[in-house]
C-alpha positions as CSV (number, residue, x, y, z in Angstrom):
1,X,29.1,-33.9,-50.8
2,X,30.9,-36.9,-52.3
3,X,28.0,-39.1,-51.3
4,X,25.5,-36.8,-53.0
5,X,27.7,-36.6,-56.1
6,X,28.0,-40.4,-56.3
7,X,24.2,-41.0,-56.0
8,X,23.5,-38.2,-58.5
9,X,26.2,-39.3,-60.9
10,X,28.1,-36.0,-61.0
11,X,31.3,-34.5,-59.6
12,X,31.4,-32.9,-56.1
13,X,32.2,-29.6,-57.8
14,X,28.9,-29.9,-59.7
15,X,27.1,-30.5,-56.4
16,X,28.7,-27.3,-55.0
17,X,27.6,-25.3,-58.0
18,X,24.1,-26.6,-57.8
19,X,23.6,-25.5,-54.2
20,X,24.9,-22.0,-55.2
21,X,22.4,-21.8,-58.0
22,X,25.2,-21.6,-60.6
23,X,23.7,-21.2,-64.0
24,X,26.3,-23.6,-65.5
25,X,24.3,-26.5,-63.9
26,X,21.2,-27.5,-65.8
27,X,17.8,-27.8,-64.1
28,X,17.7,-31.5,-64.7
29,X,21.1,-32.0,-63.0
30,X,20.2,-29.7,-60.2
31,X,16.9,-31.6,-59.5
32,X,18.9,-34.9,-59.4
33,X,21.4,-33.4,-57.0
34,X,18.6,-32.0,-54.7
35,X,16.8,-35.3,-54.8
36,X,20.0,-37.1,-53.7
37,X,20.6,-34.6,-51.0
38,X,17.0,-35.0,-49.7
39,X,17.4,-38.8,-49.5
40,X,20.6,-38.4,-47.5
41,X,19.5,-35.6,-45.3
42,X,22.5,-33.6,-46.6
43,X,22.8,-29.8,-45.8
44,X,25.3,-27.8,-47.8
45,X,28.1,-26.4,-45.8
46,X,28.5,-22.8,-46.9
47,X,31.6,-21.9,-44.7
48,X,34.2,-22.2,-47.5
49,X,32.0,-20.4,-49.9
50,X,31.5,-17.6,-47.5
51,X,35.3,-17.2,-47.0
52,X,35.7,-16.9,-50.8
53,X,32.8,-14.5,-51.4
54,X,33.1,-12.5,-48.1
55,X,29.3,-13.0,-47.8
56,X,27.7,-14.6,-44.7
57,X,24.1,-14.0,-45.8
58,X,22.8,-13.2,-42.3
59,X,21.8,-10.0,-40.5
60,X,22.6,-9.7,-36.8
61,X,19.8,-8.4,-34.6
62,X,19.6,-7.5,-30.9
63,X,16.4,-7.2,-29.0
64,X,15.8,-6.6,-25.2
65,X,13.0,-9.2,-24.8
66,X,12.1,-12.5,-26.5
67,X,8.6,-12.7,-25.1
68,X,7.5,-9.2,-26.1
69,X,4.8,-9.2,-28.8
70,X,6.0,-5.9,-30.3
71,X,9.6,-7.0,-30.7
72,X,8.4,-10.3,-32.1
73,X,6.4,-8.3,-34.7
74,X,9.5,-6.2,-35.6
75,X,11.4,-9.4,-36.1
76,X,8.6,-10.7,-38.3
77,X,8.7,-7.6,-40.5
78,X,12.5,-7.8,-40.7
79,X,12.6,-11.5,-41.6
80,X,9.9,-11.2,-44.2
81,X,11.7,-8.3,-45.8
82,X,15.1,-10.1,-45.9
83,X,14.1,-13.6,-46.9
84,X,13.5,-12.7,-50.6
85,X,17.2,-12.0,-50.8
86,X,18.1,-15.2,-49.0
87,X,19.2,-13.3,-45.8
88,X,18.6,-14.9,-42.4
89,X,18.5,-13.4,-38.9
90,X,21.0,-14.2,-36.2
91,X,19.4,-13.0,-32.9
92,X,20.9,-11.8,-29.7
93,X,18.8,-11.2,-26.5
94,X,20.0,-8.3,-24.2
95,X,17.4,-8.6,-21.4
96,X,17.3,-4.7,-21.2
97,X,21.0,-4.7,-20.2
98,X,23.2,-2.4,-22.3
99,X,26.3,-4.2,-21.0
100,X,24.9,-7.5,-22.2
101,X,24.2,-5.7,-25.5
102,X,27.9,-4.8,-25.7
103,X,28.9,-8.4,-25.2
104,X,26.5,-9.6,-27.8
105,X,27.5,-6.9,-30.4
106,X,31.1,-8.1,-30.1
107,X,30.2,-11.7,-30.6
108,X,27.9,-11.0,-33.5
109,X,30.4,-8.8,-35.3
110,X,33.0,-11.6,-35.1
111,X,30.8,-13.6,-37.4
112,X,30.8,-10.7,-40.0
113,X,27.1,-10.2,-40.6
114,X,25.9,-8.3,-43.7
115,X,24.4,-5.7,-41.4
116,X,23.5,-5.3,-37.7
117,X,20.1,-4.1,-36.3
118,X,20.0,-2.9,-32.6
119,X,17.1,-1.9,-30.5
120,X,17.3,1.6,-29.1
121,X,19.8,4.4,-29.5
122,X,21.6,4.2,-26.1
123,X,24.7,2.0,-25.8
124,X,27.8,1.7,-23.7
125,X,30.8,3.7,-25.0
126,X,32.5,0.5,-26.1
127,X,29.5,-0.9,-27.9
128,X,29.2,2.4,-29.7
129,X,32.8,2.2,-30.8
130,X,32.3,-1.4,-32.0
131,X,29.4,-0.4,-34.1
132,X,31.0,2.8,-35.5
133,X,34.1,0.8,-36.6
134,X,32.2,-2.3,-37.8
135,X,32.4,-1.4,-41.5
136,X,28.9,-2.6,-42.2
137,X,25.4,-1.1,-42.1
138,X,24.2,-0.3,-38.6
139,X,20.5,0.3,-38.0
140,X,19.2,1.6,-34.7
141,X,15.4,0.9,-34.2
142,X,12.6,1.8,-31.9
143,X,14.1,5.2,-31.1
144,X,15.3,8.5,-32.5
145,X,18.8,8.8,-31.1
146,X,20.3,12.3,-30.8
147,X,23.6,11.1,-32.2
148,X,22.9,8.2,-34.6
149,X,25.6,5.7,-35.4
150,X,24.4,5.0,-38.9
151,X,20.8,4.5,-40.0
152,X,17.7,4.9,-37.9
153,X,14.2,3.5,-38.1
154,X,12.2,4.6,-35.2
155,X,10.1,7.2,-33.4
156,X,10.1,9.5,-30.4
157,X,8.8,7.6,-27.3
158,X,8.6,10.9,-25.5
159,X,6.5,12.5,-28.1
160,X,4.1,9.6,-28.3
161,X,3.4,9.9,-24.5
162,X,2.9,13.7,-24.9
163,X,0.1,12.9,-27.3
164,X,-1.5,10.7,-24.6
165,X,-1.2,13.5,-22.0
166,X,-2.8,15.9,-24.4
167,X,-5.7,13.5,-24.8
168,X,-6.2,13.2,-21.1
169,X,-6.1,16.9,-20.5
170,X,-8.6,17.6,-23.3
171,X,-10.9,15.1,-21.5
172,X,-10.5,17.2,-18.3
173,X,-7.9,15.3,-16.3
174,X,-5.3,17.2,-14.3
175,X,-4.1,14.7,-11.8
176,X,-2.3,12.1,-14.0
177,X,0.2,9.4,-12.9
178,X,2.8,7.3,-14.7
179,X,3.6,3.7,-14.0
180,X,7.0,2.6,-15.4
181,X,10.0,0.4,-14.8
182,X,13.7,0.8,-13.7
183,X,14.9,4.0,-15.5
184,X,18.4,2.7,-15.7
185,X,17.5,-0.4,-17.8
186,X,14.6,0.4,-20.0
187,X,15.7,3.4,-22.1
188,X,12.5,3.5,-24.1
189,X,10.5,3.4,-20.9
190,X,12.6,6.2,-19.6
191,X,11.9,8.3,-22.7
192,X,8.2,7.7,-22.1
193,X,8.4,8.8,-18.5
194,X,10.4,11.9,-19.6
195,X,7.8,12.6,-22.2
196,X,5.1,12.4,-19.4
197,X,7.0,14.8,-17.2
198,X,7.7,17.3,-20.0
199,X,4.0,17.2,-21.2
200,X,2.6,17.6,-17.7
201,X,4.9,20.6,-17.0
202,X,4.0,22.1,-20.4
203,X,0.3,22.0,-19.3
204,X,1.2,23.6,-16.0
205,X,0.4,20.3,-14.1
206,X,2.0,18.4,-11.3
207,X,4.4,15.8,-12.8
208,X,5.4,14.0,-9.6
209,X,3.0,11.1,-9.7
210,X,5.6,8.6,-10.8
211,X,5.2,5.0,-9.6
212,X,8.2,2.6,-10.1
213,X,7.1,-0.9,-11.0
214,X,10.5,-2.7,-10.9
215,X,13.0,-4.1,-13.4
216,X,11.8,-4.4,-17.0
217,X,10.0,-6.0,-18.7
218,X,7.1,-5.0,-16.5
219,X,4.6,-7.8,-16.1
220,X,0.9,-7.7,-15.5
221,X,1.5,-8.7,-11.9
222,X,3.9,-5.8,-11.4
223,X,1.5,-3.4,-13.0
224,X,-1.2,-4.5,-10.6
225,X,1.1,-4.1,-7.6
226,X,2.1,-0.6,-8.8
227,X,-1.5,0.4,-9.3
228,X,-2.3,-0.8,-5.8
229,X,0.5,1.5,-4.4
230,X,-0.9,4.4,-6.5
231,X,-4.5,3.9,-5.3
232,X,-3.2,3.7,-1.7
233,X,-1.0,6.8,-1.8
234,X,-2.7,9.0,-4.3
235,X,-6.4,8.0,-4.4
236,X,-7.5,11.2,-6.1
237,X,-5.6,10.3,-9.3
238,X,-7.9,10.8,-12.3
239,X,-5.8,9.0,-15.0
240,X,-2.7,6.8,-15.2
241,X,-0.4,6.1,-18.2
242,X,1.4,2.7,-18.0
243,X,4.7,2.0,-19.7
244,X,3.2,-0.9,-21.6
245,X,-0.2,-2.6,-22.3
246,X,0.8,-5.5,-20.0
247,X,1.3,-3.3,-17.0
248,X,-1.9,-1.4,-18.0
249,X,-3.9,-4.7,-18.0
250,X,-2.4,-5.5,-14.5
251,X,-3.5,-2.0,-13.3
252,X,-7.0,-2.5,-14.7
253,X,-7.4,-5.9,-12.9
254,X,-6.2,-4.3,-9.6
255,X,-8.9,-1.6,-10.0
256,X,-11.5,-4.4,-10.6
257,X,-10.4,-6.2,-7.5
258,X,-10.8,-3.0,-5.4
259,X,-14.1,-2.0,-6.9
260,X,-12.6,1.0,-8.6
261,X,-14.5,1.6,-11.8
262,X,-12.7,2.2,-15.1
263,X,-13.4,4.6,-16.7
264,X,-16.0,6.1,-14.3
265,X,-13.5,6.5,-11.4
266,X,-10.1,6.5,-13.1
267,X,-8.8,6.3,-16.7
268,X,-6.1,3.9,-17.7
269,X,-3.9,3.8,-20.8
270,X,-1.0,1.6,-22.0
271,X,1.5,1.5,-24.7
272,X,2.1,-1.0,-27.6
273,X,-1.4,-1.9,-28.8
274,X,-1.0,-5.5,-27.8
275,X,-3.9,-7.9,-28.5
276,X,-4.7,-7.9,-24.8
277,X,-5.4,-4.2,-25.0
278,X,-8.2,-4.7,-27.5
279,X,-9.9,-7.7,-25.9
280,X,-9.7,-6.5,-22.2
281,X,-12.9,-5.2,-20.6
282,X,-13.0,-2.3,-20.9
283,X,-10.7,-2.2,-23.9
284,X,-7.5,-0.2,-23.2
285,X,-6.6,3.1,-24.7
286,X,-3.0,2.7,-26.0
287,X,-0.4,3.8,-28.6
288,X,0.3,1.7,-31.7
289,X,4.0,2.1,-32.5
290,X,3.7,-0.1,-35.7
291,X,6.4,-2.6,-34.7
292,X,6.0,-4.7,-37.9
293,X,6.5,-1.6,-40.0
294,X,9.7,-0.8,-38.1
295,X,11.1,-4.2,-39.1
296,X,9.9,-4.1,-42.7
297,X,11.4,-0.6,-43.2
298,X,14.6,-1.7,-41.6
299,X,14.8,-4.7,-44.0
300,X,14.2,-2.5,-47.0
301,X,16.8,0.0,-45.9
302,X,19.4,-2.9,-45.4
303,X,18.8,-4.1,-49.0
304,X,19.1,-0.6,-50.4
305,X,22.4,-0.1,-48.6
306,X,23.8,-3.5,-49.7
307,X,22.7,-2.7,-53.3
308,X,24.5,0.6,-53.2
309,X,21.1,2.5,-53.6
310,X,21.5,4.2,-50.2
311,X,24.9,5.7,-49.6
312,X,24.2,8.2,-46.9
313,X,22.9,7.6,-43.3
314,X,19.1,7.6,-43.4
315,X,16.5,8.3,-40.6
316,X,13.1,6.8,-41.3
317,X,10.5,8.1,-38.9
318,X,7.5,6.0,-37.8
319,X,4.4,7.9,-36.6
320,X,2.8,6.1,-33.6
321,X,-1.0,6.3,-33.5
322,X,-3.1,7.1,-30.4
323,X,-5.9,4.6,-30.1
324,X,-8.7,5.8,-27.7
325,X,-10.8,3.0,-26.3
326,X,-13.2,2.6,-23.4
327,X,-10.7,2.8,-20.6
328,X,-10.4,6.5,-21.0
329,X,-13.9,7.5,-22.2
């Protein structure tokens, strides 16, 4: 800072004020300071300022996967909504492990974020206590927890799959299967499986065609392997719902390898409305959970809470959309 001040011909205090957009610094002086900083490659250290103002200007976020297009879209919507206020995201990756989420929550809270956004509504008891006692806005996303910690922006994964079952039954299917991952790790996948079971029973149908595909996130390869097991063990299956579009694409390719025609011999559906669902042949029936909207609405809610415009816990419901494509026609 002293080097920048010397080149710009001002005091170090004026440099500090310029980087904080203090109105006591003229635009001409600020431009000279920023030009000097650019020449030196100087980055303003906001640590001391944060200690005085009790503001860190970042929002902590945990997601289960860093290579999932849906979670990436949620982060995009969140980031775009926060950047106008100068807030940045500090990201934690849980790998679908609630115990890793607990460790990350503790680490993130030590840095005193402005708010914390977590994926899902199921946490370890200790993680829940940490969030309840954090003294800052907590937003649970991608779920509708029965006992919210604070604010919620999400949807019912179970209800979304029920809509898919209703679609298949209307089309005349009665022997329907579900391909999913490890129920102990992927809580949203578990909700989708539970929704499948509940909807099948509500229609008076057999809900036992459940094919485990391994630990989440379920890949295309694992979807293909699971589809192979389904075709070997239950060849009379009329339709299959996969926990994600990636696993559904794997299931589709396995059918093509075996000469099983989609949709003539079996119908396939996924979840997520990934790009691959639209461009596959045939295009995949799926559910669009509007991941970017989840992030955007979470960002707007955070700003409302920080501004004092939202003082009570809020639940913002997203309505997923069933997209029927060639794989189930």
